[in-house]
N, C-alpha and C positions, 0 to 999 in steps of 0.2 A: 784216464779220461780227462779231457780238457774241460776246465770249468767254463760255463757259458758266461760271456761278457754281459754285465748288466747294461741295458740300454740307457743312454744318457737321458736324464729328465729335462724336458724343456722348461725354461723359466717362463713364468707368466708374462704376458705382454706389458704388464704394469711394473715390471722389475727390470733394471738394467745394471750392468757393472760400471762402477765409477772408481777411478783411482783416488786413494786418499793422499794426504800430503807426503807420506813416506813411501808411496809407491806400491802399497798393497791393495789389491782389488777388493772392494767391499760391495755388498748389495745395498742399494738405496732405492727408495720409492721413486717412481718416475710417473708423473701424472699422464694419463692417456690424453692424446690430442683431442681437443674439443672442437666440434664443428659449430659454427655459428648458426643460430636459429632465430629467425625474425619473429616478432609478435604475430604477424599475419600467418606465417607458416604454423606456428604453435596452435593458434586458434583454429585454423583450418583442419589440423590433424586431430585435435582433441574435442572440439565442440560436437556434441551429439555422437560421439564415438561409441560403437556398440560393444566394444570389448568388455569382458567380465571384469569384476574387481581384481581377481588374481592375475588375469592375463594382462591387464592394462596398468597396474599400479607402478611397477618398477620402470617400465618404458616411459610412462608419463612423467615420473620423477626425473629420470635421466634427461628427457627433453626439456623439462623445466630448468634443470641445471645449465643446459646449453643455452637456453634463452637468457638466463640471468648472468651467464659467464662465471659460474662458481663451480668448484670441484664436485665430482660425483662421489657417492658413498662407497668407498673401497677399502676402508681401514676398519677391520673388525673390532679393534680396541677403542676406537674413538669416533668413528663415523661410518655407519653401515646400514644395510638393509637387514630386516628380520633380527632385531636385537631381542634375545631371550630375556624374559622378566617374570618374576613371581608376582602374582596378583596380591593385592593387599588383603583380600579375604581368603587366600589360599588358592592353589592351582597354578598352572603354568600358562604363560601367554607370550605374545610377541608384539613388540612395537614395530610397525612397518618400516620406519626409518628413525634413526637416532644419531644425534651429534652431541658429543659430550660438551656440557656447559652451554649448549645452544637450544636444542629442541628435542622433543619427541613428536613423531608424526604418524598419524593414522589415516590410511586410505580407505575409501568406500566407493562403491559403484554409484554413478549419478542417481540422485533422488533418494538415497538412503538417509537415515536419521543421523545427522552429525552430532547431535547432543549425546546419543548413545555412544558414538565414537569417542567423544570427549570423556565420557565416563570410563571407557576402557583405558584411555591414556592416564587418567587420574589414578586408576587402580595400579598402574605400573610405575607411577612417578618416583616412588621411593627407590625402586630397583634401578631406575634410570638416572640416579644421582640428582633427582629433583631439578630437571632443566627449567630455565626461566620462561620458556615458551612451550606451549602445547598446541600443535597445529592439526586440524582435521580437514580432510579434503575429499570431495567426491568427483574430482576432475572438472566439474563445472564451477565449483566454488572452493575457495580456500579460506578457512577461518582461523585466524591467529589469536590464541588466548594467552594473555600474560599471566604468569604464575610466579612472579617475584615475591619472595617472602616479605610479608608486611605490607603488600600493595594489593589493591583490588584487581580483578580481572577486567581488562578493557578490550573486549573482542574487536577485531578488525576483519571485515569480510571483503575478499577480492573475488569478483566473478571473472569468468574466463574472458569476457569481452573487455573487462577493465585493463587487461594486460597490455592493451595498445597504448596505455598512458605511461609515460616514463616515471611519473611519481609513484604509481602503483608498483611498477617493477622494482623501483628503488626500495620501497617499503618491504617488499618480499625479499629482496637481496639482503637486507639487514638481518633477517631471520637467520641467514647462513653466516654472515660475517660480523655483525655487531648487534646482538640482541639488546644491549643496554639502551640503544636508541629507542626501543619500544617500551621501556620502563614507564609506567604511569607517572604523571607529574606529581600527584598528591598521594601520600601514603594512606593506608587504611586508617591509621590513627588520626591523621589530620582531617580526613573526611568525616570520621566519626565525631571528632571534637567539634567540627563545624555544625553537624547535625544536632548534637547535644546542646550546643549553644543556642540554636534556634528554638528548640523545644524548651529550654530553660527560660528564655524570654517570654514565651507564650504562657508557661506555667506561672511565672511571676505575675503576669498581667491578670490571670484568672484568680490567683490567690488574693491579689490586691482588691478584687471585687467581692471578696468574702467567701469564695469557694473553698471547700476543705482541701487541705494538702493531699490527703489520701485519695479523695475522690478525683482530684485533678490528675494525680499520678496514674491511677488505674485507667482513667479514660484516655490519657495520652499514650500510655503503653498499648492500649487497644488500637488506637489510631496508627501508631507506629507499626504495629503488626500488620495492619491492613495495607499500609504502603509497601512493606516488604513483600507481603503475599501477592499483591497484584504485579509487582516487578518480577517475582519468581513464577508467575502464572499459576499460583495456587488459588487465586481468585481470578475471575474473568478480567481480561486486560483492561485497565483503566477504570474499573467499576467504582473505586473509591474516589479517584481524582475527578471523574466526571460527576459524581454525586455532589462534590463540593463546588465544582464549576457551575453546574446547572442551578444550584440553589442561589447563586449570586450573593446578594446582601441579606437574604431572608434567613436569619439565624434560626427561627422557629421551624421553618420548612427543612433546613439542613439537619436540625436535631432529630426531627421525626424520621427522616430518611436514614440517618446514621443508626438510630435505634432499630429500625427495620433490618438493616444490613447485619448489625451485630446479632440480632435475634435469629436471623437465618443461619448465621455461622455457628450458633450454639446447638443446633438440632440436626438430626438426620433428615435428608431430603429437603433442605432449606431452599427457598426461592427468594430472589430479589428481582422484581420486574420480570424481564424475559430470561433472566439468568438462573441456572441451577447453581447453588452454592454448596461447596464442600463442607463437610462437618468437621469443625475444629474442636476436638474433645479434650483439650488439655486443661480446661478450667478457666482460661483467661476470660471467656465470655459467659461464664456462669452468672456473674453479677453484671448487670447493665444499668448504668445510671449516668445519662448524658448531662453534664452540668450546664447551667445557662451559658449560652454562647453569644458573641457579638459578631458583627460583620468583619471586624478586624481579625477576630479569631479564625473565621472561615478563610480569610485571605492568607493568613499565616499557614494554616494547615494545607491549603491548596498549593501554595508555593513549595512547601516541603514535599508534598506528594508528587507534584508535576515536574519539579526541577532537579530532583536528586534521584540517583539510581540506588535504591535501598539495598540492593544486593552487595554493594561495596561497604556497607556498614559492618564493623567487626563486633559481633555480639558479645565477645569476651570482655570488651572494655566499655560498651555502651552503658551497661547498668551502673557502673561507678560514676561516669560522667553525668548521667541522667539524674542519679540520686543527689549528686551535689547541686545540680540546678534546681531540683524540686524542693529541697529542704535546706536552705542556706544555713539554718541554725545547727544542722548536723554535718556540715561540710568537714571533710577530713582531707589532709594532703593527698593529692592524687597518687603520689608514689607509694603511699601506704597500702593501696589496693591494686595498683596496676603495674604489671610487668609487660612491656611491649612484646609482640609476637616474635620479633627478630631475636630478642634476648632469650626467649623461651626456646626457640629453635636451636640456639647455640648450646643450650643445656641438653635438649632432647637428642640432638644428632649423635654426640659421642656416647651418651649414656644408654640410649634406647634404640634409636634407628640403626646405627652402624652395627651393633651386635646382632640385631635381627637380620640385617642384610647378610652378614657373615654366615649366619646359620643357614 
């Protein structure tokens, strides 16, 4: 009996034969031809598009690549759709798009919660080799989050109509080609040091008027927490900043309102004005004693609350910096207490993270 001839396997369209210098044919990747897509065509195609999340995700991404003139995800080892990843808390998951050393990307249907999508990506980040950018997209919006070690997240949102602007398209193209261009200018450590310096000056002024160091420290930590909580939306947006702004130069009025807010935060079902206040039960607000304030104190607190994004403050180093500012007599060299997060990562990666990933 004659053996049946095995049919020839067709090569994928993305692979072609190329001769090498010594004349032996080898297989090399060959990028698929890209058709140009104008911003107007992209917007017309995807604005208010009714496709489901699953049906539209990869087609939308491919069109975006055509718009930006960048390669599409076709390399399973370095740049691909549906990159498998273990979740940080256990279980399996998938990053919708992943490019090694560049980004992880999560797609959602228009109108879905992009904060939840970011949480998904964060759970996968270790398995994705900690990309410097985490991108979430619902086809109407693209939000780029920076995740550089030792630097704060500086989100940038691009709406679909914004893609008509060359500057927005260039920003988005850097996600694919040069993520370093999106690295924040100031490191977390630098931002934290600046914040601690501002609070140290305020603390020194209050101590100079005879306020006790412990009382000043406790009060300012409570204020700092309120600034962080309103930026993280644990408190109603702007509630602490507006309290300070509305009090103007009236320090007594500000002190009474601060005490009311702190009191609302220490109990279940707390209220402040028209706002329901969450219960913060960690003990920070168990003791409330607002020290005598001046108009200058209020202005310093308001500038700190309104001008800074307190989500960028690194809690692992703020305590040491703050302690040094509040109690000059007990100052110790910063290096005795503080190891920057970048150095910590260099230790953690080979000793803990990489063995866990290997398992």
